[in-house]
C-alpha positions as CSV (number, residue, x, y, z in Angstrom):
1,M,117.5,104.8,121.6
2,R,119.5,106.7,124.2
3,F,121.7,109.8,124.4
4,A,125.0,109.5,126.3
5,G,127.2,112.5,126.8
6,I,131.1,112.4,126.0
7,K,132.1,112.2,129.8
8,E,130.1,108.9,130.1
9,L,131.5,107.7,126.8
10,K,135.0,108.1,128.1
11,Q,134.2,106.4,131.4
12,E,132.0,103.7,130.3
13,T,133.1,102.7,126.6
14,M,132.5,99.1,126.9
15,D,129.2,99.3,128.8
16,L,127.8,101.6,125.9
17,I,129.3,99.2,123.3
18,K,127.4,96.4,124.8
19,E,124.3,98.4,125.2
20,S,124.5,99.4,121.5
21,K,123.7,95.9,120.5
22,Q,120.2,96.4,121.6
23,N,119.7,100.3,120.7
24,D,121.5,102.9,119.0
25,I,123.0,105.3,121.2
26,F,123.6,109.0,120.3
27,I,126.6,110.4,121.5
28,T,126.4,114.1,122.6
29,S,128.9,117.2,123.2
30,Y,127.4,120.0,125.1
31,G,123.8,118.5,124.5
32,K,124.1,118.5,120.7
33,P,124.4,115.0,118.8
34,V,127.7,114.4,117.6
35,A,127.9,110.6,116.7
36,V,125.9,107.5,116.9
37,L,127.2,104.4,118.3
38,H,125.7,101.6,116.3
39,H,126.1,97.8,116.7
40,I,127.8,96.3,113.5
41,T,128.6,92.7,112.5
42,E,131.3,91.5,110.3
43,D,128.9,91.0,107.3
44,D,127.5,94.8,108.0
45,L,131.2,96.2,107.9
46,A,131.8,94.8,104.3
47,D,128.6,96.5,103.2
48,Y,129.3,99.6,105.1
49,L,132.7,100.0,103.5
50,I,131.3,99.6,99.9
51,E,128.4,101.8,100.3
52,N,130.5,104.5,101.8
53,D,133.5,104.4,99.3
54,P,133.7,107.5,97.4
55,E,135.1,105.7,94.4
56,F,132.3,103.3,94.5
57,K,129.9,106.0,94.9
58,S,131.2,107.9,91.8
59,R,131.3,104.6,89.7
60,I,127.5,104.1,90.3
61,E,126.7,107.6,89.7
62,E,128.7,107.4,86.3
63,A,126.9,104.1,85.2
64,F,123.8,105.6,86.1
65,A,124.5,109.0,84.0
66,D,125.4,106.6,81.2
67,Y,122.1,104.4,81.4
68,T,120.0,107.5,81.6
69,A,121.8,109.3,78.6
70,K,122.1,106.1,76.2
71,G,119.5,103.9,77.6
72,G,119.8,100.3,78.6
73,I,119.3,96.9,77.3
74,T,116.7,94.2,78.1
75,A,117.4,91.3,80.1
76,E,116.8,89.0,77.3
77,T,119.4,90.7,75.5
78,M,122.0,90.6,78.2
79,I,121.5,86.9,78.7
80,K,122.0,86.4,75.0
81,K,125.4,88.4,75.3
82,L,126.3,86.3,78.3
83,K,125.5,82.8,76.4
84,K,127.4,84.2,73.5
85,R,130.2,85.0,75.6
86,S,130.4,81.9,77.7
87,G,130.1,79.8,74.4
88,T,133.5,81.3,73.0
89,K,135.7,80.6,76.1
90,K,138.7,78.5,75.2
91,V,140.5,76.2,77.8
């Protein structure tokens, strides 16, 4: 973990990006943290976009509220439903 000011970020952007592969870098403005430079891979990006999508979050929250209010089904019941559904497919 390391801290870098805005001025350093402007002057040494590529160096900081390379360094972020090893450790997170906290970007500061007037000594106060404003951002974190964190290394990310393409796979991480996909996960990040899904996890931080407001629509996705709201759908998960709605599903959880529905589950809490109505209850769920057992895994066995779900498997039976899926088997029944796959048996009725017509090509």
